[in-house]
N, C-alpha and C positions, 0 to 999 in steps of 0.2 A: 442478780440471780443468775444461776447457771443456765445457759440456753440448752434446749433439748438437742440431742445429737440428731443429725439429718435423717437417719433411717427410722427414727421414732415418729417423725412428723406425720406420715400417713396413718400410723396407728392411732395417734392422738386425734387426728381429724375424724377418723372413723368412730372413735369413742365418743367425741363430742356430738357427731351426727346421731349416734345411737341414743345418747342421752336426750337429745332434742326430740327425736321421734317418740321415745318413751314418755316424755313430758307431754307431748301433744296428744298421745293416746290416752294418757291418764286424765287429761283435761276434758275429754269427751264424756258425756253422761253414760251411765250403764246401758240405757236403751240402745244408744248408737253403737257402743262397743260390742254388745252382744249381736246386734244386727250385722255389723261388719264381720264378726267372727263367723256367723252363719254363712254369709256370702263367700267367705274364704274356704269353707268346707265344701261348698257347692258352687264353684265359679261358673259352671256351664248350665247346669239344670239341677232341680231338686230331686234327689233320690232318697226315698224314705226307708229308714231302718236298714235291714239287710238285703233289700231288693237290689237287683243287678241293673235295672233300668227304671227310668222315670215313668210313673203311671198317674193318672188322674186320681187324686187322693185328698182326703180331708186335711191331712197334715200340711200339704202344700198350701191349701186354702187358708189354714190358720196362719201360716207364715206370710202369706200375702197381706193379711190384715195387720199383722205385726209390723211388716215393712212399710205399709201404707201410713201407719201412725208415726213411724220414725220420719218418713218423708214430710209429713205434715208438720212435724216439730222442727225440722231442720231446713227445709227447702232444698235439700241435696237430691238432685235428680237420679243419683245412682240407684236409689231404692225403688222409685217408680219404674225406671228403665229395667231393673232386674225383674220386677213383676211382669212387665210386658214381654221381656225376652223369654221368660219361662212359659208364659201362656202361649206364646207363638209356637212352642214345640207341640202344642196340643190342638189349638184352634185352627181349623182349616178355612179356606176362602169362603166356603159355603156356610160356615158357622158350625159344622160338625166338629166333634171333639174326639181326638185320638184316645183310645182305650176306655172311653166312657160308654156304658151300655144302659140306656134308659130302662130296658126291660128287667134289669136286676132290682130296680126300685130301692136303691140304697140312698138313704138320707145323707150318708157320708159324702156322696158324690155331688151334693148341692153346694157344699162349703166353698169350693174354689170359685163359685159364681160371684162372690163378692169382689174378686179381682176383675172379673168381666164387667161388673157394674161400674167399677172405678174407671176403667178404660173407655167405657161407653159414654161417660160424662165429660171427659177431658177434651180440650181443644188440640188440634194438630196431631191426631193419632192416626198413623197410616192404617188403611184397611179397617177403619173403625166399625164399619157395618158388620164385620164378621164377629166382633165381640158382642154386639147387640143381638145378633142372631143366636149366638151360643148361649147368652143369658136367657133368651126366650126359650131355647131348647130345654134348659134346666127347669125353667118355670113350668113348662108343659108337663114335665114329670110329676110335679105336685098335683096337677089336675087329675091324674090317673093313679096316684099313689094309693095302694090299698090302705084301708082305714078300719079301725075298730067300729063297733056298732054305734058308738057315740060320736064318731068322726075324728078320732085320733089317728095320726099317721102311724102305720107300721114302721118299725125301725128299718127293716129290710124285707124283701120278699121271702128270703129264707128264714125269717123270724116272724111267722104269722101271728097275728092278734097281739103283738107285743109293742109297747111303748117303752123306750129307754130314755133316761135323762139326757144321754149324749145327743140324741136326735134333736133336742130343742136348740142346741147351738149349731148343729150341722145344717139345719134348714131354715129356722125362723128369722135370723138376722138378714139372710139373703132375701127371704120372702118379704120381709118388712121393707127393706130398701127398694126392692123391685116394685112393690106396691106404691111406694112414694114416687119413684122416678118415672114410672109409666102411668101414674095417676089411676090406679086400680084400687079404690078404697075398700071394696068388698074383701080384699085380702086380709085387711086388719081384723075383721071379724073372725076369720078362720084362724089367724095367728093367736088371737086371744083365747080361742077355744082350746088350742093345743096346751097352753099354759094352765088353763082352768082344769083340764083333765089331769094334768100332772099333779096339781094341788089337791085334786079330789082323790086320786088313786095311789099316789106314791109318798105322801107325807105321813110320817109316823106321829100319831097324836101325843105319844108320851115324850119323845125326845125333840120333835120338830125336825129331825133329820129326814132325808128322802132316800127311799130305797132305790137301788140302781135301775130295776126294771119292773114291769107289770105285765102279766099275761092275762088278757081278758078271758081266755078259754080255760084257764087253770090246768092246761094239759101238760105244761112243761114240768119235769121233775123238780126244777128249782123253785117253782111257784107255790106259794102258800095256798092250800086248797080252799081256804075261806076268803082270802083277800086278793090272791093272784100276785102278791108282791114277792120279790126276790128276798133272800134271807138277811142281807147285811147292807151296811151303808158305806159305799166306796167313795173316797174323797174326790177323785177326779170326776166321777159322774155328777156329784153335787156341784163341783167347780164348773163343769160345762153349763149346768143349769143357771148358776149365778151369772156367768158371763153372758149367757143368752138373754137374760132379763135386762141387764144394763145396756146391751147393744141394741136390742129391739126397741127400747124406749127412745133411742136416737131418732127413730123414724116414725114412731106412732103419733098420729095427730093429737094435738093438745086437747081437742074437744071430743075425742073418741070416748064413748061411754065406758069402755073396758080398760082404758088407760089407768084409772085409779086401782083397778084390781091387780094389774101388773106391778105397780108400785107397792101395793099392799103385800104382794108375794115376796118382794125383795125385802120389805120391812119385817116380814115374818121370819125370813131366813137370817138376817143380820145378827140378831141376838143369839141365834143357835150357833152360828160360826164363832161368835165371841166366846160362847160357853165352852166349846170344844177346842179352842186354841190352847196349845201347851203354855202354861203360865211362865215357864222358865225360858223356853227357846223361841216362843212366838210362832212356831210352825204348827202344822196339822198332821195327824196320823193317817196312814194309808186306809185303815178300816176305822171309821169313826164310831164313837160310842163304846169302843173296846180298847181305849188308849193304853191301859195298863197290862193288857194281855201279852204274854210272852210271844216274841217274834214280831209284834207290831212295830212300826218304825215311822219316823218323820218322812213324808213324801213330798217331792219337789213340785210336781205339776199342780196338784191340788192346792198346795200352799200359795203358789203364784196366782192361780185363778181366784182364790178367795181374796187376796190382797187387791187384785184388779177390780173385782166386783164391789168390794167395800169402798175402796178409794174413789172409784168413779161414781158410785152411788152417793157418797158424801158430796163430791164436787158438784154434782148436778142437782143437789137438793132433795134427793129421794130419801136419804138416810140422815138421822141425827148426827151432828158433828162429832159426837163421842166415838163414833166408829172409825174416825180418822186415826185415833190412837191405836185401835186394834190393827188397822192396816199398816201403820208405821211399825208397830212391834213385829208384825208378821214379815214385813219387808226386811227389817234389820236381821231377823232370824234367817231369812232366805239367803241374804248376803253372806252370813257367817257359815251357814250349814252347807250350802249347795254351790255357791259361785266360787270358781277358782281362776286365778290369773296365771296363765301359762306363757311366760315370756312376753307379756304385754297383751296377749289375746285372751279373751274370756272363754271359760268352759262352764258347762252346767251339769252338775251331778245329781243323782238321787231321784231320777224319774222312773217310775214303773213303766215297763215297755208297753203293756197292754192290759186290758181287763174287759171281760165280756161275759155273756151268759149263753149256755147251750153250745152248739157247734160240735166239731170233732177235732181233737178229743173234747169230751163234754165238760163244760164249765158250770159248776153247780151254784156259784154265787156265795159260797160260804167263806168264813174267815180264812180257813185253811187254803181254799183255792186262791184267793187274792195274794196270799203270801208266796205262792209257787211261781208267780210271774216275775221275770228277771228285771233287775234295775239296768238302766242304760244311760250311759254318758251322752250328753248333747242330743238327747231325744227331743224332737221338735215339739212334742206335746208339753214339754217343760220349757224349752227355749222360747217358743212363741208367747205363752202366758207370762214368762218372766219379762220379756220385752214390753208387753202391754202393761204389766204391773209397774215397770220402771217408768214408762211414760207418765202414768198417773201420779207416781210419787214425785217425779220431777216437776209436774204441773203443781202439785200440792205445795211445793217449796217456794213457788213464786206467785200463786194466785191470790194472795192477800191484797195486792194492789187494787184490783178491780172489784173486790167484794162489795156488794150493795150498789154498784154503779151500772148504769144502762147506757149503751151506745146506740144512738138512733141514726139510721141511714135514710136519707130522703128518697122516697119513691114517687114524689108528686111533681116536682120540677123536672126530674129525670124520670120519664115514664114511657120508655120504648116497649112496644109489644111485638110479638112474633108467634108463629106456630111452632110449638115445641118439636124438635127433631126426634124426640123419644116418645112422648105421649100423644102427640098430634093435637094437643089442646093449646088454646091461646095462653100465653104466659108473658109476664114482664121479664125483660132481660137487660143486659148491659149494666154493669155496676150495681149488682144486687148481691146480698149476702148469700143467697141460695145457689147461685150459678157457679158451677165448677169448670165451665168452659173458659176460654181465654179472657173474655170480657167481664167475668164476675169477680166479686170480692170475697169468695169463699175462704181463701187462705188467710187474708188479712182479718176477716171476721173471726176465724179460728184463733188467731193470735190474741185478739181481744178476749175471747171466751176463755182461753187458757191462762190469761192473766186475771181471771176471776170475774170479768164483767159479763153482762147479758147484752146480746145484740138483738135489736128489733128494727122493723121497717116503720117508717113514718109515711103512711100512704096518702095523707091529706095535707092541705096548706097548714103551716105551723100556726098554732095559737098558744097563748100563755098556758092554757091547761095541758095541751099535748106536749109542750116542751118541758113542763115542770118536772116530770119524772126522769128526764134525761140528764146525764152528766156530760155527754158528748153528743153533738149533732153534726152530721157530715152531709154536705151538699156537693154533689159531683156532676159536672157537665150538664147543666140545664138544657133542656131540649130546644132546638130551633124547629122551624116548620119542616126542614129537611128530614128531621128525625121523628117527628110526631105531627100528625095532621092538625091536631088542636093542642099545641103546647101550652103548658101552664107557666106563664112568665112570672117572675118574682115581682110582686106589687109593693107599693109603698107601705101598705099595712103589714105585709110579710116582713119587710126590712125592719120596720119599727119593733115588731114583737120579738124578732130574733135579736136585735141589738139590745133591747131591754133585758132579755134573758141572759145575754153575755154579761151585761153590767151586774146582774144579780149573782154571777158566779158560774155561768155555763161556759163550756169549752166548745168552740166552733171550728170546723174544718171547711175551708172553701177550696175545692179542686176544680179548676176550669179545664180548658183544652186550648189548642191553638184556635184562633178566631174563625178559621174556616170550618171548624167542627164544634163550635160551642156558641150558645146565645149569650154573648157577653154584655150586651147593652143593659139589660135589666139586672144581670148578675153584678155589674159594676155599681149599680145604685145601692146594692147591699154592701159591697166591698168597700166603698168610699167611707162608710161609717167607721171603718177601722184603719183608714189611711192608705188604702191600697187600690190600685186600678190594674186590670188585666189589659195590657197594651195590644196593639195590632201587630207588634213585632214578634215573630216566631223564630226560635233558635233550635239547634240540635236537629236539623232536618236530615234524618238518616236515610241513606241510599242503600236499599237492599239489606245485606248482612254486614255492612260496615259499622259494627256496633260502637266502635270508638267514637263515632260522630255523635253518639248520645251520651257520652261520659259526663258525669257531674261529680265534681270533687266536693265531698260533704264535710271536709275537715274544718271548714270555717263555721259549721253548724253544730259544734259539739254540745251546745246547750240542749239540743234535742237528740242528736245522733251520737250517742255515747260510744257505740261499738262499730257502726258501719262507717267506712271511709269513702267508698266510691259507689255511685249509683248509676243506673241507666235510665234516662228520661229523654224521650224523643218528642220533637214537634210540640214544644211548650210555649206558652205565652209569657213573654218577659213582663216583670212586674214594675210598676211605678209606685214608689213608696214614700209616704210622708207620715208625720206623727198622727196617731200614737204608734203606728207600725214601725218596725225596725227590720232591716235586711238580716236574714239568717244565713242564706247560702248565696254567694255571688261567684259566678264563673265568667271569666273574660270581661269583667267590668259590668256584667248584666246581673240584675237581681233575679234569682231563680225562685227562692223561697223567702217568706217573711213571716214574722210573728207580730202579734199586737197584744197589749194588755189594755183592757177597758173595764173600769170598775173592779169588780172581784173576779172577772173572767178573763179568758185568753183565747187567741185565735191563731190558727196555722193556715197559711195561704200558699198555693202553688198553682201554676197555670197548666196543670196536666193531671189526669187521673192516676197515673204512674204505678200504683200499687195493686193493679188488677192481676189476676192469676198468670197471665201470659208472661209477666215480668217479675213474678215472685216465686214461681214453682220450680225454677232452675232448669227447665227442659229446653229453653230457647236461647237465652242470653249466656255469654261466657261466665264462668265461675268468678272471674275477677270483679264482676258487679255484685254488690251486696244488697240488692233490693229487698230480699227476704228479711235480712237483719235490720235494714233501715225501717221496714214496716213495723217490726217489733219495737225498735227504738222509739218510733213515733207513737205507737200505741201506748208505750210506757209513759212517755211525756204527756200525752193527752189525758191519761188516767191519773197522773200525779197532781199534786197540789199546785 
């Protein structure tokens, strides 16, 4: 074959690099590609619409939530770091917020508080106290927010006596998460009231659709004099409401008496959305209930919001599985109608720029009014919901593995207590599902949940009855007296019931620690039933930030780690392995990880907790370590047959 002439070589190299970059971009899921595009539009700070400077705004809050979900799906710290960088442009040392005015009583200004709550809960966040104070400042606004006679929040001070659907998304998910994080259960009663008032005052009994706004006083020209309702059904307003429902339920206590009412509201809404979905395109129209009217068109933000609410509702068991098909049809329609690939970067078309009631010039809420608002490319009110919808559709493509399976995490042998830095209440911490700080398993638990499994705590000594519902049982770092005044040591009866459960088909995970930080004597009595002992030899003793000292090559463990090649594991106990166990990962002649088959079950064993948030969220260790991917690989293996 004829060789290329010398002057063409650089051009060919550039072409190959370009093709490689394009292939890598195409391999990323839509959620990540759109998030990356958004960051490329706003590399320094989030500027909304045609504004010339950044201001505290609900659209930035929406994007914080979207980026948070992408971070949780990827473990890529760029997304969390971006949220923090943008918030730092607003939040001052004393917790005050630049451009925020509490006396305006805008529910819109509560929305970015979800980013504050995220940073309030993470480990190793510089000046973390300022985010906590800023979140408390926003929460304080809700205490004095003007209300209707029945207790519904006014949408804004300048819109007296009015509840808008938009406001449910702007305030309630923050309110719910704050109530959970700061242990203020009374907040949930108030949140439930807001949704109940919407169901009472804004649902059209004929169509099931919801009007955009309600004026208790009936004084606004747009308000129906008999009902107080606005004239028409705007898609994005209903979309805000649907998203608010599924997001609030993330935090609502399972035993709260009003939780079923919230689920019922979502179940009432779902068939209405299915009814008004365009049967050909899968999208939804700007003004719903008048789909065939001249000038009406498929609108991008509401369509993405509906897909998100339906897909998440199905995933979490609130909605019948038949609505997954509605969401899938909607998502396919969105990709076709609104998503554009511009030289490898995504763009999002078809979002109506705004929609409101009253104000100057006056917005009367009619069909004709909504059609006067301009469409805007890459509007964040469309981009954010598209990212959220994409994460749900990406989860839906892989969550079959864990369907019907429950992953239990021991809270008995590991039972360290502390005073919560946020609520001030006593709480269990260190290797729990709930904890988002460094020592928690929140991210690993999220991987199990997104693979379709349910995660639960196992708060008492294991019994045949308590283990029976579990597919996977995880025991991590049993307490010594140094960690707990009255530790619960693994007893012979515990070992027997766990071993019998494995023989019957259970999957067990044993994660110890170096012997200076773990009670291994009793733990080894259980481990020996599977041919493993945690030895007194510790390796990977990392000094400071010399992360390479904690490097573990996973390539010998491809039976479990299908995608991750390198992990960071520090100060771990070397394993001694005999039948029925087999070495899985060996580094420098030392067995680091092992697996065992016993009866119908299987066991994974490692001498370190290693998958806690500090080493999976990407914010501390170098990107060359693939702990996040390793956690997903392990979760996949544990949930598999």
